[in-house]
C-alpha positions as CSV (number, residue, x, y, z in Angstrom):
1,M,-230.1,-12.6,-71.9
2,T,-232.1,-12.8,-75.0
3,S,-230.4,-12.2,-78.4
4,T,-232.8,-9.2,-78.8
5,L,-231.5,-7.6,-75.7
6,K,-227.9,-8.3,-76.7
7,Q,-228.6,-6.7,-80.1
8,T,-230.2,-3.7,-78.5
9,L,-227.1,-3.1,-76.4
10,I,-224.8,-3.6,-79.4
11,D,-226.9,-1.1,-81.3
12,K,-226.7,1.5,-78.5
13,I,-223.0,1.0,-78.1
14,Q,-222.4,1.5,-81.8
15,L,-224.1,4.9,-81.6
16,I,-221.8,6.1,-78.8
17,E,-219.1,8.5,-80.0
18,D,-217.8,9.6,-76.6
19,E,-214.5,7.8,-76.1
20,S,-214.5,8.3,-72.3
21,L,-217.9,6.7,-72.1
22,L,-216.8,3.8,-74.2
23,T,-213.7,3.4,-71.9
24,L,-216.0,3.4,-68.9
25,L,-218.3,0.8,-70.4
26,N,-215.3,-1.4,-71.3
27,S,-214.0,-1.3,-67.8
28,E,-217.4,-2.2,-66.4
29,V,-217.9,-5.1,-68.8
30,N,-214.4,-6.3,-68.0
31,Y,-215.1,-6.2,-64.3
32,F,-218.3,-8.1,-64.4
33,T,-217.1,-10.7,-66.8
34,Q,-214.0,-11.7,-64.9
35,K,-214.1,-15.2,-63.4
36,N,-212.4,-14.1,-60.2
37,I,-213.7,-10.6,-59.5
38,A,-211.1,-8.8,-57.5
39,D,-212.2,-7.1,-54.3
40,V,-210.5,-3.9,-53.2
41,T,-210.0,-5.5,-49.8
42,N,-207.9,-8.3,-51.3
43,S,-204.7,-6.3,-51.0
44,L,-205.3,-5.4,-47.3
45,S,-203.3,-7.0,-44.5
46,K,-205.2,-9.2,-42.1
47,E,-205.0,-6.4,-39.5
48,D,-206.2,-3.7,-41.8
49,F,-209.1,-5.8,-43.0
50,E,-210.1,-6.5,-39.4
51,E,-209.9,-2.8,-38.6
52,L,-212.0,-2.0,-41.6
53,S,-214.5,-4.7,-40.6
54,N,-214.7,-3.3,-37.1
55,L,-215.2,0.2,-38.3
56,M,-218.1,-0.9,-40.5
57,K,-219.8,-2.5,-37.4
58,E,-219.7,0.7,-35.4
59,P,-223.0,2.5,-35.1
60,F,-223.3,5.3,-37.6
61,G,-222.4,8.7,-36.1
62,E,-221.0,7.2,-33.0
63,D,-218.1,9.8,-33.0
64,T,-220.2,12.7,-34.2
65,V,-220.3,15.8,-32.1
66,S,-222.9,18.6,-32.2
67,L,-222.1,21.9,-34.0
68,D,-221.9,23.6,-30.6
69,E,-219.4,21.1,-29.3
70,Y,-217.4,21.5,-32.4
71,K,-217.3,25.3,-32.2
72,K,-216.3,25.1,-28.5
73,E,-213.5,22.6,-29.2
74,T,-212.1,24.6,-32.2
75,A,-212.7,28.1,-30.9
76,R,-209.0,28.7,-30.1
77,W,-208.1,28.2,-33.8
78,R,-210.8,30.5,-35.2
79,T,-210.4,34.3,-35.3
80,K,-213.1,36.9,-35.9
């Protein structure tokens, strides 16, 4: 990163008055500057991680039903 880009970012940040935006920026900078970036899956058990991995490998929409099938299956719970 060039010093010009760094200074441009510093200048933009100095103009920000929104505390929630500054908090968000701080969180993002902290995340990306960590040496060991934590992954949300790090806290999963081996079994849970395997289940999640298998779910990600399933074809998208594999368990999807049509609107007509949905209405037929849920008709007993709907009243007119």
